[in-house]
C-alpha positions in Angstrom: -14.9 15.5 16.1 -15.3 19.3 15.8 -15.9 20.9 12.4 -14.5 24.4 12.0 -16.0 26.2 9.0 -13.8 29.1 7.9 -15.1 29.2 4.4 -17.9 31.2 2.8 -19.9 28.0 2.2 -22.9 27.4 4.6 -22.7 23.7 5.6 -25.9 21.8 5.9 -26.7 19.6 8.9 -25.9 16.4 6.9 -22.6 17.9 5.7 -21.6 18.8 9.3 -22.5 15.3 10.6 -20.5 13.8 7.8 -17.4 15.8 8.4 -17.7 15.2 12.1 -16.9 11.5 11.4 -13.4 12.6 10.6 -11.2 12.4 7.4 -10.0 8.9 8.3 -13.6 7.5 8.2 -13.9 4.9 5.4 -17.3 4.4 3.8 -18.3 0.8 3.1 -17.7 -0.5 -0.3 -19.1 -3.2 -2.4 -17.2 -6.5 -2.7 -14.8 -6.3 -5.6 -14.4 -9.9 -6.8 -11.8 -9.3 -9.5 -9.5 -7.2 -7.3 -9.8 -9.7 -4.5 -8.7 -12.5 -6.9 -5.7 -10.4 -7.9 -4.8 -9.9 -4.2 -5.2 -13.6 -3.6 -2.8 -14.3 -6.5 -0.1 -12.0 -5.1 -0.6 -13.5 -1.6 -0.1 -17.1 -3.0 2.9 -15.9 -4.9 4.5 -14.7 -1.7 3.9 -18.1 -0.1 5.6 -19.9 -3.1 8.5 -17.5 -2.8 8.9 -18.2 0.8 8.8 -22.0 0.2 11.2 -21.6 -2.7 13.7 -19.7 -0.5 13.3 -22.3 2.3 14.0 -25.2 -0.1 17.0 -23.3 -1.6 18.5 -22.8 1.8 17.9 -26.3 3.0 21.0 -27.8 4.7 22.5 -24.4 5.2 23.8 -24.2 1.7 24.6 -20.8 0.2 22.5 -19.6 -2.8 24.7 -19.4 -5.9 25.1 -16.0 -7.5 24.2 -17.4 -10.9 20.6 -17.9 -9.7 20.3 -14.1 -9.3 18.4 -14.7 -6.1 19.0 -11.1 -5.1 16.5 -10.0 -7.8 13.8 -12.2 -6.4 13.4 -10.5 -3.0 10.4 -8.2 -2.6 10.1 -5.7 0.2 6.5 -6.1 1.0 6.5 -9.8 2.2 4.3 -9.9 5.3 3.1 -13.5 5.8 0.5 -15.0 8.1 1.8 -17.6 10.5 -1.1 -19.8 9.4 0.6 -20.3 6.0 3.9 -21.0 7.7 2.2 -23.9 9.4 0.6 -25.0 6.1 3.9 -24.9 4.3 5.1 -27.7 6.6 4.2 -30.7 4.5 4.9 -33.0 7.4 1.7 -32.0 9.1 -1.9 -32.6 8.1 -4.5 -30.0 8.3 -8.2 -30.4 7.7 -9.0 -26.7 7.6 -6.5 -24.4 5.8 -7.6 -21.5 8.0 -5.7 -22.6 11.1 -6.2 -19.9 13.8 -6.3 -17.4 11.0 -7.8 -14.7 13.2 -5.1 -14.8 15.9 -1.9 -15.8 14.2 0.0 -13.3 12.1 3.8 -12.6 12.1 6.2 -11.1 9.6 8.9 -13.2 8.1 12.5 -12.2 8.3 12.8 -12.0 4.5 13.5 -8.5 3.3 14.8 -7.0 0.1 18.5 -6.6 -0.2 18.2 -3.2 -1.9 15.2 -0.8 -2.0 16.5 0.6 -5.2 15.4 -2.2 -7.5 12.1 -2.8 -9.4 9.9 -5.4 -7.8 10.4 -8.9 -9.2 7.7 -10.6 -11.1 9.3 -14.0 -10.6 6.9 -16.8 -9.9 8.6 -20.0 -8.7 7.3 -23.4 -9.9 6.7 -24.7 -6.3 4.5 -27.7 -5.9 2.9 -27.5 -2.4 -0.3 -29.4 -1.6 -1.0 -27.1 1.4 -0.7 -23.9 -0.7 -2.9 -25.5 -3.5 -5.5 -26.5 -0.9 -5.5 -23.0 0.6 -5.8 -21.3 -2.8 -8.6 -23.6 -4.0 -10.5 -23.1 -0.7 -10.2 -19.3 -0.9 -11.4 -19.2 -4.5 -14.5 -21.3 -3.5 -15.2 -19.0 -0.6 -14.8 -15.9 -2.8 -17.2 -17.3 -5.3 -19.8 -17.9 -2.5 -19.3 -14.3 -1.4 -19.7 -13.1 -4.9 -22.9 -15.0 -5.8 -24.4 -15.4 -2.4 -24.3 -11.8 -1.1 -25.8 -9.8 -4.0 -28.7 -8.6 -1.9 -26.7 -8.1 1.3 -25.3 -4.6 1.3 -24.3 -3.0 4.5 -23.8 0.8 4.2 -22.3 2.8 7.0 -23.6 6.1 5.4 -27.2 7.1 5.0 -28.6 8.3 1.7 -28.4 12.0 2.9 -24.8 11.5 3.9 -23.9 10.1 0.6 -25.5 13.1 -1.1 -23.4 15.3 1.2 -20.2 13.5 0.1 -21.1 14.2 -3.5 -21.9 17.9 -2.8 -18.7 18.5 -0.9 -16.6 16.7 -3.5 -18.1 18.7 -6.3 -17.5 22.1 -4.7 -14.1 23.3 -6.1 -14.2 26.5 -4.0 -13.4 24.9 -0.7 -10.6 22.8 0.8 -11.1 20.4 3.6 -8.1 19.6 5.9 -7.4 18.3 9.4 -6.0 20.8 11.8 -2.4 20.5 12.9 -3.5 20.4 16.5 -6.6 19.1 18.1 -7.7 16.8 15.3 -10.5 19.1 14.1 -11.8 19.2 10.6 -11.3 22.6 9.0 -13.2 23.9 5.9 -11.3 26.7 4.1 -11.9 28.8 1.0 -9.5 27.4 -1.7 -8.4 30.9 -2.6 -7.3 31.7 1.0 -5.7 28.3 1.3 -3.6 28.9 -1.9 -2.7 32.5 -0.7 -1.4 31.1 2.6 0.7 28.6 0.7 2.2 31.4 -1.5 2.9 33.5 1.6 4.8 30.8 3.3 6.8 29.9 0.2 7.6 33.6 -0.3 9.3 33.8 3.1 12.9 34.4 2.3 13.9 33.5 5.8 12.8 29.9 5.2 13.0 29.4 1.5 15.3 30.4 -1.3 14.3 30.2 -5.0 16.5 27.9 -7.0 17.3 28.9 -10.5 17.3 26.5 -13.5 21.1 26.4 -13.7 21.5 25.2 -10.1 18.9 22.5 -10.8 20.7 21.2 -13.9 24.1 21.3 -12.0 22.6 19.2 -9.2 21.3 16.7 -11.7 24.8 16.4 -13.3 26.5 15.9 -9.9 23.9 13.3 -8.9 24.4 11.4 -12.1 28.2 11.6 -11.8 28.0 10.0 -8.3 25.8 7.2 -9.6 28.3 6.5 -12.4 31.2 6.5 -10.0 29.4 4.1 -7.6 28.4 1.8 -10.5 32.0 1.6 -11.8 33.3 1.0 -8.2 30.9 -1.9 -7.8 28.9 -0.2 -5.1 25.8 -0.3 -7.3 24.6 -3.1 -9.4 23.4 -2.3 -12.9 19.7 -2.7 -12.2 20.1 -0.4 -9.1 21.9 2.1 -11.3 19.1 2.0 -13.9 16.4 2.3 -11.1 18.1 5.4 -9.6 
């Protein structure tokens, strides 16, 4: 990737090599055991939610409104097919990681409304398959935590790490990706801000809104929400969210 330096800063060879990796390059990071355990908890929760919905819908029965099941949907449920297999208690599996590397599909579950806070509901689902999976994952994470202390694989050299710190601490420059060509461009921050001000000052493209117009828009928006709530188009929690 080409690095275009339009700033007054003279880039070192290490800094140029670093920027040439691209802004989407991800430096390697140390294993975060606590965060991984949190991620595992959320993943297991999704499996329990899926099994809870499957049990509730068994026999084609309609979920009763009194259960408030609409509040239990979450919009980010993307489940591995492996766990779909594990949820089937009629099958036996020796290894909970059944084709984990090749199987992965999204379920059809989706949130009824994007304008609701995410649910924190945790169903009391008893599933031996899920318990085996969670226990096995915890054991593997512990082995990774205590067995890989001296195994660190960095994809940046020491000089490149120093270049990252030097560029990050320089508040006089701005590093962006060009609109075309995918080049990395280094600009003076003052020139970058001046260009932004110039574009916003173009009366052919932008019009300055006064405070009264802003307040009027808020009142109109709130009035529409109240109307939709009273007409039953919005539930109370959706109204509160918006």
